[in-house]
C-alpha positions in Angstrom: -15.1 9.0 -8.8 -12.7 11.2 -9.8 -10.7 10.0 -12.7 -8.5 12.6 -13.2 -6.3 11.8 -9.6 -4.8 9.0 -8.0 -6.8 7.5 -6.0 -5.9 4.5 -3.1 -7.4 1.1 -4.2 -7.5 0.2 -0.6 -10.4 2.9 0.3 -11.5 2.9 -3.1 -11.7 -0.8 -3.6 -11.6 -2.8 -1.0 -11.9 -1.7 2.3 -14.6 -1.3 4.9 -16.3 1.8 5.4 -15.9 1.3 9.6 -12.1 1.6 9.2 -11.8 3.4 5.9 -13.3 6.4 8.5 -11.1 5.6 11.0 -8.1 7.0 9.0 -10.3 9.9 7.1 -9.4 13.4 7.6 -12.4 14.4 9.4 -11.5 11.2 12.4 -7.8 13.1 12.2 -8.8 16.4 12.8 -12.2 16.3 14.6 -10.0 14.0 17.2 -7.4 17.4 17.4 -10.6 19.2 18.6 -11.5 16.9 21.4 -7.7 17.1 22.1 -7.6 20.7 22.4 -11.2 20.8 24.2 -10.1 18.1 26.6 -6.9 20.2 27.4 -8.5 23.0 27.9 -11.1 21.9 30.2 -8.2 20.1 32.1 -6.6 22.9 32.2 -9.8 25.1 33.5 -10.0 22.4 36.2 -6.5 22.9 37.2 -7.2 26.5 37.8 -6.1 28.2 34.2 -8.3 31.4 33.8 -10.3 29.3 31.0 -13.9 30.1 30.9 -17.1 28.1 30.3 -18.1 30.3 27.4 -14.9 29.1 25.7 -15.3 25.7 26.3 -18.7 26.0 25.3 -17.3 27.5 21.7 -14.9 24.6 21.6 -17.6 21.8 22.0 -20.1 23.5 19.4 -17.4 23.2 16.9 -15.7 19.5 16.7 -17.2 18.3 13.6 -18.0 21.3 11.7 -14.1 21.4 9.5 -14.0 23.8 6.6 -10.7 21.9 5.0 -10.8 23.7 1.8 -10.0 26.7 4.4 -7.4 24.5 6.3 -5.3 24.1 2.7 -5.4 27.4 2.2 -4.0 28.2 5.7 -1.5 25.9 5.1 -0.4 26.7 2.1 0.3 30.6 3.8 1.8 29.0 6.8 3.0 25.6 5.7 2.6 24.3 8.9 -0.6 21.6 8.8 -1.2 21.9 13.0 -1.4 25.7 13.2 -3.8 25.9 9.7 -6.0 23.9 12.0 -5.9 25.5 14.9 -6.7 29.3 13.1 -9.5 27.8 11.4 -10.8 26.3 14.7 -10.5 29.6 15.9 -12.5 31.3 13.4 -15.6 29.2 14.9 -14.6 29.8 17.8 -13.3 33.4 18.5 -14.2 33.6 22.1 -12.0 30.1 22.8 -8.8 31.0 20.2 -6.4 32.5 22.7 -6.5 29.6 24.6 -6.4 26.8 22.0 -3.4 24.7 21.8 -2.7 26.3 25.6 1.2 24.7 26.6 0.9 22.3 23.8 3.2 21.4 21.3 2.4 20.0 17.3 2.8 16.0 18.6 -0.1 16.8 21.4 -2.5 16.4 18.5 -0.7 14.3 15.9 0.6 11.6 17.9 -1.9 11.7 20.2 -4.6 11.5 17.4 -2.4 8.3 16.0 -2.7 6.1 18.7 -6.6 6.8 19.1 -6.7 5.7 15.4 -4.3 2.7 16.3 -6.3 1.5 19.0 -9.6 1.9 17.4 -7.8 0.6 14.3 -7.1 -2.5 16.3 -10.8 -2.8 17.7 -11.7 -3.1 14.5 -9.4 -5.9 13.3 -10.2 -7.6 16.5 -14.0 -8.2 15.6 -12.7 -8.9 12.1 -10.3 -11.8 13.5 -12.9 -12.7 16.0 -15.0 -13.4 13.0 -12.8 -15.3 11.2 -11.8 -17.7 13.8 -15.8 -18.5 13.9 -16.3 -19.2 11.0 -13.3 -21.6 10.1 -14.7 -23.3 13.9 -17.9 -23.9 11.9 -16.1 -25.8 8.8 -13.1 -27.3 11.2 -16.2 -29.1 13.3 -18.1 -30.1 10.1 -15.6 -32.0 8.3 -13.5 -33.1 11.4 -14.1 -36.5 10.2 -13.6 -36.2 6.3 -10.1 -38.7 5.5 -8.5 -36.3 2.9 -4.4 -36.1 1.7 -1.8 -34.7 4.0 1.2 -33.3 1.9 4.6 -32.4 2.7 6.5 -31.3 0.2 3.8 -30.9 -1.7 3.5 -34.4 -2.1 1.0 -37.0 -0.7 1.5 -38.0 2.8 0.2 -39.9 5.8 -4.3 -39.2 6.0 -5.8 -36.1 8.2 -9.1 -34.8 7.8 -10.2 -31.7 6.1 -11.4 -30.0 9.3 -8.1 -31.2 11.5 -6.2 -28.9 8.8 -8.4 -25.8 8.9 -7.6 -26.5 13.0 -3.9 -25.5 11.9 -5.3 -22.6 10.3 -7.2 -21.3 13.9 -4.7 -22.0 16.0 -2.3 -19.4 14.5 -5.2 -17.2 14.3 -5.5 -17.6 17.9 -2.0 -16.7 18.5 -2.4 -13.4 16.6 -5.7 -12.5 18.6 -3.4 -13.5 21.9 -0.9 -10.4 20.3 -3.6 -8.1 18.6 -4.8 -8.5 22.3 -1.6 -7.7 24.2 -0.9 -4.7 22.0 -4.1 -3.0 22.8 -3.4 -3.5 26.3 0.0 -2.2 26.1 -0.9 0.8 24.0 0.4 3.9 25.5 -1.3 7.5 25.0 1.5 9.9 24.4 -0.3 12.7 26.7 0.9 16.0 27.9 4.4 16.2 26.8 5.6 19.1 25.9 8.0 20.1 23.1 10.7 17.9 23.9 8.8 15.7 26.4 10.0 17.7 29.3 6.4 19.3 30.2 8.5 23.0 30.4 5.4 24.9 29.1 2.8 23.2 31.4 5.2 23.5 34.3 5.4 27.3 33.4 1.8 28.0 32.8 1.3 26.0 36.4 3.8 28.7 38.2 6.3 25.8 39.0 3.8 23.1 40.5 4.9 19.8 39.3 2.0 18.0 41.0 -0.8 19.4 38.7 1.2 19.1 35.4 1.4 15.7 36.0 -2.2 15.3 37.5 -3.0 17.3 33.7 -0.7 14.7 31.6 -3.3 11.8 34.0 -6.8 13.9 33.4 -6.6 14.2 29.6 -5.2 10.6 29.4 -8.1 8.8 31.4 -10.3 11.8 29.4 -9.4 10.3 25.9 -10.0 6.6 26.9 -6.3 5.3 27.8 -5.3 3.9 30.6 -1.9 5.4 30.9 0.5 7.5 29.1 4.2 7.2 28.2 6.5 7.3 30.7 8.8 9.4 29.0 9.0 10.6 25.7 10.9 13.1 23.4 8.7 15.4 21.6 7.2 12.3 19.9 6.2 8.9 21.4 8.8 6.1 20.9 8.1 5.2 17.5 9.4 1.5 18.4 5.7 1.7 19.4 4.7 1.4 15.7 7.2 -1.2 15.0 5.2 -3.4 17.7 1.9 -2.7 16.0 2.7 -3.3 12.6 4.8 -6.3 13.3 1.8 -7.7 14.7 -0.8 -6.7 11.6 2.4 -8.5 9.5 1.9 -11.4 11.7 -2.0 -11.6 10.4 -1.1 -11.0 7.2 0.9 -14.0 7.5 -2.4 -16.4 8.9 -3.9 -15.1 6.0 -1.4 -16.0 3.5 -0.9 -19.4 5.1 -4.6 -20.2 4.7 -5.3 -18.4 1.0 -2.1 -20.4 -0.4 -3.5 -23.3 0.9 -6.7 -22.8 -0.5 -5.8 -21.7 -4.4 -3.8 -25.2 -4.3 -6.5 -27.4 -3.1 -8.7 -25.2 -6.1 -6.5 -26.8 -8.6 -7.0 -29.8 -6.8 -10.9 -29.3 -7.4 -10.6 -30.4 -3.5 -11.4 -26.9 -1.9 -12.7 -23.8 -3.7 -13.7 -20.4 -2.5 -17.4 -19.0 -3.3 -17.6 -18.5 -6.7 -21.0 -16.6 -8.5 -23.2 -18.0 -10.4 -22.5 -14.9 -13.0 -18.6 -14.6 -12.0 -16.1 -14.6 -14.7 -12.9 -16.3 -14.0 -11.2 -15.5 -17.3 -12.0 -12.5 -20.0 -10.8 -15.2 -22.5 -11.1 -18.8 -20.6 -15.2 -19.0 -19.9 -14.2 -22.4 -18.4 -12.0 -20.9 -15.8 -13.0 -20.7 -12.1 -10.2 -18.7 -10.8 -9.6 -18.4 -6.8 -9.7 -14.5 -6.9 -10.4 -13.8 -3.9 -7.5 -15.6 -2.0 -5.2 -14.5 -4.5 -6.3 -11.0 -3.3 -5.7 -12.3 0.1 -2.1 -13.3 -1.0 -1.5 -10.0 -3.0 -2.3 -7.8 0.0 -1.0 -10.0 2.5 2.4 -10.0 1.5 2.6 -6.1 1.0 1.5 -6.0 4.9 3.9 -8.2 5.7 6.8 -6.1 4.3 6.0 -3.3 6.4 7.6 -3.8 9.5 11.0 -2.6 7.9 9.5 0.5 7.6 8.3 1.8 11.3 11.7 -0.4 11.9 13.9 2.1 9.9 11.5 5.1 10.8 12.7 4.4 14.7 15.9 3.7 14.2 16.4 6.8 12.8 15.1 9.5 15.0 17.9 11.6 15.8 18.1 12.5 20.0 13.8 14.5 20.8 12.3 13.7 17.2 12.9 14.6 13.4 10.6 15.2 10.6 11.8 12.5 8.4 8.8 10.2 10.4 5.9 12.3 9.3 5.4 11.5 5.5 6.4 8.1 6.0 3.9 7.6 8.6 1.3 9.3 7.3 1.5 6.5 4.3 2.6 3.4 6.4 0.2 3.5 9.4 -3.2 3.9 7.9 -2.4 1.4 5.0 -1.6 -1.1 7.4 -4.6 -1.1 9.3 -7.0 -0.5 5.4 -4.9 -3.4 4.0 -5.4 -6.3 7.0 -8.7 -4.8 7.3 -10.1 -5.8 3.8 -7.9 -9.1 4.1 -9.9 -10.5 7.7 -13.2 -9.6 5.7 -12.4 -11.2 2.7 -10.9 -14.4 4.9 -14.7 -14.4 6.6 -16.2 -14.0 3.4 -14.4 -16.9 2.0 -15.2 -19.1 4.6 -18.6 -18.4 4.6 -19.0 -19.8 0.8 -16.6 -22.7 0.9 -17.1 -25.1 -1.3 -15.2 -28.5 -0.2 -16.0 -31.5 -2.5 -16.2 -34.8 -0.8 -16.0 -37.1 -4.2 -12.7 -35.4 -6.0 -10.9 -35.6 -2.2 -12.2 -39.4 -2.1 -11.1 -39.9 -4.9 -7.5 -38.6 -4.5 -7.1 -40.5 -1.1 -8.2 -43.7 -3.0 -5.3 -43.2 -5.3 -2.9 -42.7 -3.0 -4.2 -45.1 0.2 -3.2 -47.9 -1.6 1.0 -47.2 -0.8 -0.1 -45.8 2.3 -1.6 -48.9 3.4 0.8 -51.5 2.5 2.3 -51.3 6.3 -1.1 -52.9 7.3 -1.4 -54.8 4.6 1.9 -56.5 5.7 0.5 -56.6 9.4 -2.3 -58.3 8.7 -1.0 -61.2 6.4 1.4 -61.7 9.0 -0.7 -62.4 11.6 -2.4 -64.8 9.2 0.6 -66.9 9.0 2.2 -65.4 6.1 6.1 -65.2 6.1 6.9 -61.3 6.5 10.0 -61.4 4.3 8.0 -62.7 1.7 5.1 -61.0 1.8 7.3 -57.4 1.8 9.3 -58.6 -1.9 5.5 -59.2 -3.1 4.4 -55.8 -1.8 7.3 -54.6 -3.3 7.4 -55.7 -7.0 3.5 -55.2 -6.8 3.8 -51.4 -5.5 6.4 -50.7 -8.3 4.4 -52.3 -11.0 1.5 -50.3 -9.9 3.6 -47.4 -9.5 5.1 -48.1 -13.5 1.3 -48.2 -14.6 0.2 -44.8 -12.9 3.5 -42.5 -14.3 4.0 -44.0 -17.1 0.6 -45.6 -19.1 -1.6 -42.9 -16.8 -4.0 -45.6 -15.7 -5.5 -45.9 -11.9 -3.9 -47.2 -9.5 -4.7 -51.0 -9.2 -2.3 -51.9 -6.6 -5.1 -53.4 -4.5 -6.6 -55.7 -6.9 -2.9 -56.9 -7.7 -2.3 -57.6 -3.9 -6.1 -59.1 -3.9 -5.6 -61.6 -6.5 -2.1 -62.5 -5.0 -1.9 -66.0 -3.2 0.2 -65.1 -0.9 -2.9 -62.5 0.9 -5.3 -65.1 0.1 -5.9 -65.5 3.5 -7.1 -61.3 3.8 -8.4 -61.0 0.7 -12.1 -60.6 2.2 -10.9 -58.2 4.7 -9.1 -56.0 2.4 -12.0 -53.1 1.9 -12.1 -52.9 5.7 -8.1 -52.7 5.9 -8.3 -49.5 3.3 -11.1 -48.1 5.0 -9.6 -44.6 5.0 -11.2 -43.8 8.6 -8.3 -46.2 10.0 -5.6 -43.8 8.5 -6.7 -40.7 10.0 -5.0 -41.3 13.3 -6.4 -39.1 16.3 -7.6 -36.3 13.6 -11.2 -35.7 14.6 -10.6 -36.5 18.4 -7.9 -33.5 18.2 -10.5 -31.3 16.6 -13.0 -32.2 19.3 -10.7 -31.3 21.9 -9.1 -28.1 20.1 -12.0 -26.5 19.2 -13.3 -27.1 23.2 -10.3 -25.9 25.2 -8.9 -23.6 22.5 -11.5 -22.2 20.4 -15.0 -22.3 22.2 -14.0 -20.2 25.4 -12.6 -17.6 23.1 -16.0 -18.1 21.0 -18.4 -17.5 24.4 -16.0 -14.4 25.8 -16.6 -12.2 22.6 -19.8 -13.5 21.8 -21.3 -9.9 21.3 -18.1 -8.7 19.3 -18.5 -11.6 16.8 -22.3 -10.5 16.3 -21.0 -7.1 15.8 -18.3 -8.5 13.0 -21.1 -9.8 11.1 -22.8 -6.8 11.2 -20.2 -5.2 9.4 -20.9 -3.5 6.1 -17.6 -3.7 3.6 -17.0 -3.1 0.0 -15.3 -6.5 -0.8 -15.7 -7.1 -4.2 -17.4 -10.6 -4.6 
């Protein structure tokens, strides 16, 4: 670790090696060389005077990049693409005259960024699927466990722990749909020339429009894309960046929702994230169990959520065929958006893997609040047993006010049920009070909804992407746990 210069914490502290490499200089510039190689191969097939020896030289030097030499050359030329053309050409002296033939800088820069986004989306897809799979196990395991529902962060009608997790999964499934859509629709820039007119290639092929179109299609297919963008200026439209980053923001929003809820539940001691045996919660307060993983998710999610405004402004301010004020900005925002989202998904899976649910605490909170929620059921049962509805209602109201005062003013337990059980007006149902108060009777269809949701919505996705989920399990990331 070099302590003398700034290091991006996304790579030095958190991100997976896989995503870090995807946005690395090595991946970027070796992809430039592959693009030059593919361009030359396709130009050769279409009749340009390019030799097999030139192709072989380029093929032999795709990965051995002298970054120091490239940096020195860039200081001289003040142009990053030209500096790498020169360094590559020195390794391939026979090929040097035809490297980058007919192309503009955006041929390598834009196409490489689209490749990095495509590959990054595939990494994120595995992470999202893994999180869905782990959340699904929690939903199924706790589908019948009654817990307090909350509206306005006030106790509300009961739900189940598992049902609550289906809400998080539903959000992630919507994110998966968006991710798959962006992955499917992501275009290649292709071979478009300096201002998108393909004029240089038309010149190379002596005015043969068909060969220029074929070159664009051949290079696109060779680089693993189904289609290139139909028209471009010098760059592909930066609206593509906005769509992709907006989708990453959606993943971050879903993650924040879950992590924020878990932080609140940790305060209630109902559900907690994993906590290691040697983990320190506070340098001063030795007893603390801070939800640091979920706090990290929220912290990074807040950053990703803020990013779509950036590519939106970049797209809006690209004058005519292009301006260069997008370049420095995109060097930062594209990579960091993917790195941060990758970390978020890794931590979500880590939390779900070791989540701690405390049934006795949950049950205690239910018992404290259920008496108030059960009063309507008690009222109906007492009326069915022959009581006067208005008289019974007033009795319950009086007992409820006194029980509430006892809880709030005196800090005592809720004794509403004992008060009702001891009231002569409810004598006929006193022996059935425990049955009436069964928390399972207050969760509605929550358990059935979990089963139906998992069966209809989640299981088909998990089956379809079984191999990708397995691959996600194997990912090696640098999560601090």
